[in-house]
DRENDO-1510 file (C-alpha; in Angstrom, 1 decimal, always signed):
<recs>
REC; n; res; u; v; w
REC; 1; UNK; +117.8; -218.2; +110.3 .
REC; 2; UNK; +114.1; -218.1; +110.8 .
REC; 3; UNK; +113.6; -219.1; +107.1 .
REC; 4; UNK; +115.8; -220.8; +104.7 .
REC; 5; UNK; +117.7; -218.8; +102.1 .
REC; 6; UNK; +115.5; -219.5; +99.2 .
REC; 7; UNK; +112.3; -218.7; +101.2 .
REC; 8; UNK; +113.9; -215.5; +102.4 .
REC; 9; UNK; +114.8; -214.4; +98.9 .
REC; 10; UNK; +111.4; -215.3; +97.5 .
REC; 11; UNK; +109.5; -213.7; +100.3 .
REC; 12; UNK; +111.5; -210.5; +100.8 .
REC; 13; UNK; +110.4; -207.1; +99.6 .
REC; 14; UNK; +111.8; -203.6; +100.1 .
REC; 15; UNK; +110.3; -202.1; +103.3 .
REC; 16; UNK; +109.9; -198.4; +103.8 .
REC; 17; UNK; +107.1; -198.3; +106.3 .
REC; 18; UNK; +108.0; -199.8; +109.7 .
REC; 19; UNK; +105.7; -200.3; +112.7 .
REC; 20; UNK; +107.6; -198.2; +115.2 .
REC; 21; UNK; +108.7; -201.1; +117.4 .
REC; 22; UNK; +112.4; -200.8; +118.2 .
REC; 23; UNK; +114.6; -203.8; +117.5 .
REC; 24; UNK; +116.1; -205.3; +120.6 .
REC; 25; UNK; +119.7; -204.3; +121.1 .
REC; 26; UNK; +120.8; -208.0; +121.1 .
REC; 27; UNK; +119.2; -208.4; +117.6 .
REC; 28; UNK; +120.8; -205.3; +116.3 .
REC; 29; UNK; +124.2; -206.4; +117.5 .
REC; 30; UNK; +123.7; -209.9; +116.0 .
REC; 31; UNK; +122.9; -208.2; +112.6 .
REC; 32; UNK; +126.1; -206.1; +112.9 .
REC; 33; UNK; +128.2; -209.2; +113.8 .
REC; 34; UNK; +126.8; -211.0; +110.7 .
REC; 35; UNK; +127.7; -208.0; +108.5 .
REC; 36; UNK; +131.2; -207.8; +109.9 .
REC; 37; UNK; +131.7; -211.5; +109.0 .
REC; 38; UNK; +130.1; -211.2; +105.6 .
REC; 39; UNK; +132.6; -211.2; +102.7 .
REC; 40; UNK; +132.6; -211.3; +99.0 .
REC; 41; UNK; +134.8; -213.3; +96.5 .
REC; 42; UNK; +136.2; -209.9; +95.4 .
REC; 43; UNK; +138.1; -209.5; +98.6 .
REC; 44; UNK; +137.4; -205.8; +99.3 .
REC; 45; UNK; +137.1; -204.8; +103.0 .
REC; 46; UNK; +133.9; -203.1; +104.2 .
REC; 47; UNK; +133.5; -201.3; +107.5 .
REC; 48; UNK; +130.0; -201.7; +108.9 .
REC; 49; UNK; +128.2; -199.5; +111.5 .
REC; 50; UNK; +124.8; -199.3; +113.1 .
REC; 51; UNK; +123.4; -195.8; +113.0 .
REC; 52; UNK; +120.7; -194.0; +115.0 .
REC; 53; UNK; +118.6; -191.4; +113.2 .
REC; 54; UNK; +117.6; -189.4; +116.2 .
REC; 55; UNK; +121.1; -189.3; +117.8 .
REC; 56; UNK; +122.9; -188.6; +114.5 .
REC; 57; UNK; +120.4; -186.4; +112.7 .
REC; 58; UNK; +119.7; -188.8; +109.8 .
REC; 59; UNK; +116.7; -188.4; +107.6 .
REC; 60; UNK; +115.1; -190.0; +104.5 .
REC; 61; UNK; +111.8; -188.8; +103.1 .
REC; 62; UNK; +110.8; -192.3; +102.1 .
REC; 63; UNK; +111.3; -194.1; +105.5 .
REC; 64; UNK; +108.9; -194.0; +108.5 .
REC; 65; UNK; +108.7; -196.0; +111.7 .
REC; 66; UNK; +112.3; -196.8; +112.5 .
REC; 67; UNK; +115.4; -194.9; +113.7 .
REC; 68; UNK; +117.9; -197.8; +113.2 .
REC; 69; UNK; +120.1; -198.0; +110.1 .
REC; 70; UNK; +123.0; -200.1; +108.9 .
REC; 71; UNK; +125.6; -198.8; +106.6 .
REC; 72; UNK; +128.9; -199.8; +105.2 .
REC; 73; UNK; +131.9; -197.9; +103.8 .
REC; 74; UNK; +134.9; -199.1; +101.8 .
REC; 75; UNK; +138.0; -197.8; +99.9 .
REC; 76; UNK; +137.4; -196.8; +96.3 .
REC; 77; UNK; +139.0; -199.7; +94.4 .
REC; 78; UNK; +138.5; -202.1; +91.5 .
REC; 79; UNK; +135.4; -204.2; +91.9 .
REC; 80; UNK; +134.3; -202.2; +95.0 .
REC; 81; UNK; +130.7; -202.0; +93.5 .
REC; 82; UNK; +130.4; -205.7; +93.0 .
REC; 83; UNK; +131.9; -206.5; +96.4 .
REC; 84; UNK; +129.6; -204.1; +98.2 .
REC; 85; UNK; +126.5; -205.4; +96.4 .
REC; 86; UNK; +127.4; -209.0; +97.2 .
REC; 87; UNK; +128.2; -208.5; +100.9 .
REC; 88; UNK; +125.3; -206.1; +101.6 .
REC; 89; UNK; +122.8; -208.5; +100.0 .
REC; 90; UNK; +124.0; -211.3; +102.3 .
REC; 91; UNK; +123.1; -209.0; +105.2 .
REC; 92; UNK; +119.8; -208.1; +103.6 .
REC; 93; UNK; +118.8; -211.8; +103.1 .
REC; 94; UNK; +120.0; -212.7; +106.6 .
REC; 95; UNK; +117.7; -210.0; +108.2 .
REC; 96; UNK; +114.8; -211.0; +105.9 .
REC; 97; UNK; +115.1; -214.6; +107.3 .
REC; 98; UNK; +114.8; -213.1; +110.8 .
REC; 99; UNK; +111.6; -211.2; +109.9 .
REC; 100; UNK; +113.5; -207.8; +109.9 .
REC; 101; UNK; +112.7; -205.4; +107.1 .
REC; 102; UNK; +115.2; -203.5; +104.9 .
REC; 103; UNK; +115.5; -201.5; +101.7 .
REC; 104; UNK; +118.4; -200.4; +99.7 .
REC; 105; UNK; +118.8; -196.6; +99.9 .
REC; 106; UNK; +121.3; -194.8; +97.7 .
REC; 107; UNK; +119.8; -191.4; +96.9 .
REC; 108; UNK; +116.6; -190.7; +98.8 .
REC; 109; UNK; +118.3; -189.7; +102.0 .
REC; 110; UNK; +120.4; -186.8; +103.5 .
REC; 111; UNK; +123.6; -188.3; +102.2 .
REC; 112; UNK; +125.8; -185.7; +103.7 .
REC; 113; UNK; +124.5; -186.5; +107.2 .
REC; 114; UNK; +125.0; -190.2; +106.7 .
REC; 115; UNK; +128.5; -189.7; +105.4 .
REC; 116; UNK; +129.3; -187.6; +108.5 .
REC; 117; UNK; +127.9; -190.4; +110.7 .
REC; 118; UNK; +130.2; -192.9; +108.9 .
REC; 119; UNK; +133.3; -190.6; +109.2 .
REC; 120; UNK; +133.7; -191.0; +105.5 .
REC; 121; UNK; +137.2; -190.2; +104.2 .
REC; 122; UNK; +138.0; -188.8; +100.8 .
REC; 123; UNK; +139.2; -192.1; +99.5 .
REC; 124; UNK; +136.2; -194.0; +100.8 .
REC; 125; UNK; +132.7; -194.5; +99.5 .
REC; 126; UNK; +129.4; -195.4; +101.2 .
REC; 127; UNK; +127.4; -196.8; +98.3 .
REC; 128; UNK; +124.1; -197.6; +100.1 .
REC; 129; UNK; +122.4; -197.8; +103.5 .
REC; 130; UNK; +119.4; -199.5; +104.8 .
REC; 131; UNK; +116.9; -199.0; +107.6 .
REC; 132; UNK; +116.3; -201.9; +110.0 .
REC; 133; UNK; +113.0; -202.6; +111.7 .
REC; 134; UNK; +109.8; -204.6; +111.7 .
REC; 135; UNK; +107.5; -204.0; +108.7 .
REC; 136; UNK; +104.2; -202.2; +109.3 .
REC; 137; UNK; +101.0; -204.1; +108.5 .
REC; 138; UNK; +100.1; -201.5; +105.9 .
REC; 139; UNK; +102.3; -199.4; +103.6 .
REC; 140; UNK; +102.0; -195.7; +103.4 .
REC; 141; UNK; +100.4; -194.3; +100.3 .
REC; 142; UNK; +103.7; -192.8; +99.3 .
REC; 143; UNK; +105.4; -196.2; +99.5 .
REC; 144; UNK; +102.6; -197.8; +97.4 .
REC; 145; UNK; +103.0; -195.2; +94.7 .
REC; 146; UNK; +106.8; -195.5; +94.7 .
REC; 147; UNK; +106.6; -199.3; +94.3 .
REC; 148; UNK; +104.1; -199.0; +91.5 .
REC; 149; UNK; +106.3; -196.4; +89.8 .
REC; 150; UNK; +109.3; -198.7; +89.5 .
REC; 151; UNK; +107.1; -201.8; +89.0 .
REC; 152; UNK; +108.8; -203.3; +92.1 .
REC; 153; UNK; +106.8; -206.5; +92.0 .
REC; 154; UNK; +107.6; -207.4; +88.4 .
REC; 155; UNK; +110.6; -209.1; +86.9 .
REC; 156; UNK; +111.8; -209.7; +83.3 .
REC; 157; UNK; +111.0; -213.1; +81.8 .
REC; 158; UNK; +113.4; -215.9; +82.5 .
REC; 159; UNK; +114.3; -216.2; +78.8 .
REC; 160; UNK; +115.3; -212.6; +78.5 .
REC; 161; UNK; +117.9; -212.9; +81.3 .
REC; 162; UNK; +119.4; -216.3; +80.8 .
REC; 163; UNK; +121.1; -217.9; +77.8 .
REC; 164; UNK; +122.2; -221.4; +76.7 .
REC; 165; UNK; +125.8; -221.4; +75.5 .
REC; 166; UNK; +125.6; -217.9; +73.9 .
REC; 167; UNK; +123.5; -214.8; +73.7 .
REC; 168; UNK; +121.8; -216.1; +70.6 .
REC; 169; UNK; +120.0; -218.9; +72.4 .
REC; 170; UNK; +117.6; -218.1; +75.3 .
REC; 171; UNK; +117.5; -220.6; +78.1 .
REC; 172; UNK; +114.2; -222.1; +79.1 .
REC; 173; UNK; +113.4; -223.2; +82.6 .
REC; 174; UNK; +113.0; -226.8; +81.3 .
REC; 175; UNK; +116.5; -226.7; +79.6 .
REC; 176; UNK; +118.0; -225.2; +82.8 .
REC; 177; UNK; +117.1; -228.3; +84.8 .
REC; 178; UNK; +118.5; -228.3; +88.3 .
REC; 179; UNK; +120.0; -224.8; +87.7 .
REC; 180; UNK; +116.5; -223.3; +87.1 .
REC; 181; UNK; +116.1; -222.6; +90.9 .
REC; 182; UNK; +119.4; -220.8; +91.1 .
REC; 183; UNK; +118.6; -218.6; +88.1 .
REC; 184; UNK; +115.1; -217.9; +89.4 .
REC; 185; UNK; +116.6; -216.7; +92.7 .
REC; 186; UNK; +118.9; -214.4; +90.7 .
REC; 187; UNK; +115.9; -213.2; +88.7 .
REC; 188; UNK; +114.1; -212.2; +91.9 .
REC; 189; UNK; +116.9; -210.0; +93.1 .
REC; 190; UNK; +116.5; -206.2; +93.8 .
REC; 191; UNK; +118.2; -203.7; +91.5 .
REC; 192; UNK; +118.4; -199.9; +91.0 .
REC; 193; UNK; +115.0; -198.7; +89.8 .
REC; 194; UNK; +114.3; -202.4; +89.0 .
REC; 195; UNK; +116.4; -202.5; +85.8 .
REC; 196; UNK; +117.7; -206.0; +86.4 .
REC; 197; UNK; +121.0; -205.6; +84.5 .
REC; 198; UNK; +122.2; -209.2; +85.1 .
REC; 199; UNK; +122.5; -211.6; +82.1 .
REC; 200; UNK; +123.8; -215.1; +82.6 .
REC; 201; UNK; +125.1; -217.4; +79.9 .
REC; 202; UNK; +125.2; -221.1; +81.0 .
REC; 203; UNK; +127.9; -223.2; +79.3 .
REC; 204; UNK; +127.9; -226.7; +80.8 .
REC; 205; UNK; +129.0; -226.3; +84.4 .
REC; 206; UNK; +129.9; -222.6; +84.0 .
REC; 207; UNK; +127.6; -219.7; +84.6 .
REC; 208; UNK; +129.0; -216.5; +83.1 .
REC; 209; UNK; +127.6; -213.2; +84.5 .
REC; 210; UNK; +127.3; -210.1; +82.3 .
REC; 211; UNK; +126.1; -206.6; +83.0 .
REC; 212; UNK; +123.6; -205.1; +80.5 .
REC; 213; UNK; +124.7; -201.4; +80.6 .
REC; 214; UNK; +122.2; -198.5; +80.6 .
REC; 215; UNK; +122.8; -194.8; +80.4 .
REC; 216; UNK; +122.6; -192.8; +83.6 .
REC; 217; UNK; +124.1; -195.4; +86.0 .
REC; 218; UNK; +127.8; -194.4; +85.8 .
REC; 219; UNK; +129.0; -191.2; +87.4 .
REC; 220; UNK; +131.9; -188.9; +86.3 .
REC; 221; UNK; +134.3; -190.8; +88.4 .
REC; 222; UNK; +133.4; -194.1; +86.8 .
REC; 223; UNK; +131.3; -195.5; +89.7 .
REC; 224; UNK; +128.8; -197.9; +88.2 .
REC; 225; UNK; +125.7; -198.4; +90.3 .
REC; 226; UNK; +124.6; -201.4; +88.2 .
REC; 227; UNK; +127.7; -203.3; +89.2 .
REC; 228; UNK; +126.3; -203.2; +92.8 .
REC; 229; UNK; +123.3; -205.0; +91.3 .
REC; 230; UNK; +125.7; -207.5; +89.7 .
REC; 231; UNK; +127.1; -208.2; +93.2 .
REC; 232; UNK; +123.5; -209.0; +94.3 .
REC; 233; UNK; +123.0; -211.4; +91.4 .
REC; 234; UNK; +126.3; -213.2; +92.2 .
REC; 235; UNK; +125.3; -213.4; +95.9 .
REC; 236; UNK; +122.0; -215.0; +95.1 .
REC; 237; UNK; +123.6; -217.6; +93.0 .
REC; 238; UNK; +126.2; -218.4; +95.7 .
REC; 239; UNK; +123.5; -218.5; +98.4 .
REC; 240; UNK; +121.6; -221.1; +96.3 .
REC; 241; UNK; +124.8; -223.2; +95.9 .
REC; 242; UNK; +125.3; -223.1; +99.7 .
REC; 243; UNK; +121.8; -224.2; +100.4 .
REC; 244; UNK; +121.8; -226.9; +97.7 .
REC; 245; UNK; +125.1; -228.3; +98.9 .
REC; 246; UNK; +126.9; -227.5; +95.6 .
REC; 247; UNK; +130.4; -226.1; +95.2 .
REC; 248; UNK; +130.5; -222.9; +93.2 .
REC; 249; UNK; +134.1; -221.9; +92.2 .
REC; 250; UNK; +134.3; -218.1; +91.6 .
REC; 251; UNK; +136.3; -217.0; +88.6 .
REC; 252; UNK; +137.1; -213.8; +86.8 .
REC; 253; UNK; +138.2; -215.2; +83.5 .
REC; 254; UNK; +136.4; -213.8; +80.5 .
REC; 255; UNK; +135.2; -216.8; +78.4 .
REC; 256; UNK; +135.4; -214.7; +75.2 .
REC; 257; UNK; +131.8; -215.2; +74.2 .
REC; 258; UNK; +130.4; -213.0; +71.5 .
REC; 259; UNK; +128.1; -210.6; +73.3 .
REC; 260; UNK; +126.1; -207.4; +72.6 .
REC; 261; UNK; +128.0; -204.1; +72.6 .
REC; 262; UNK; +126.1; -202.8; +75.6 .
REC; 263; UNK; +127.0; -205.9; +77.7 .
REC; 264; UNK; +130.1; -206.4; +79.9 .
REC; 265; UNK; +131.6; -209.6; +81.4 .
REC; 266; UNK; +131.7; -209.5; +85.2 .
REC; 267; UNK; +132.5; -212.9; +86.6 .
REC; 268; UNK; +131.7; -216.6; +86.5 .
REC; 269; UNK; +130.8; -219.6; +88.7 .
REC; 270; UNK; +131.9; -223.1; +87.9 .
REC; 271; UNK; +129.6; -225.6; +89.6 .
REC; 272; UNK; +130.9; -228.8; +91.1 .
</recs>
């Protein structure tokens, strides 16, 4: 990678305005190879493809300056949302480290055209796609307004997201100690309309991830967009552990902590 993982996470932003310079074919194929090797601790299989907007008639009203896209599809199954979020974010951070811009796109696109390009079957889902390209020097006015509308450059305070032993005790950076960097990288993660649904309770060597649920993010079939965000949070924590040389054992064992009614346990890491 051109940058290390933490630098890539800290420096990355969603890019919607690209400079029109095409990515070299070798670089595109390297990104695709990385995606195909990316995995998640949930075990769901994702099929990745590079797409060409001109050749396949793909459009998005918020993207300018690139025709290259990457997309993934998978079977509808338990934990598909978290698995996709985790794996897709690994690809996003990899590309950011190479100086390639991306942005998560789920709704502001001609979804039917993208699904046709992906040969989507009835039992499959294509949660999100992303353009790939080199960021333009200056954003369009539309992109600037969009970012301002969702407060894209702001994040909730550390103590609102992370807790010490239970939800009744906010965790300070000082108390978090060596774990503060991992939690900060989680805090900086992207999320649907920047809602930041992740909540983490630290109990000794265990970090328990919870989703703070909000209305409007679950469709009639039970698909929960915010669980994709939870996959992103889990990915950032795991990437920190890899970079820091720490082992992070993934678990899905509800610790039974008392938690708010609008909060759901997702998974845990045990640090070694």
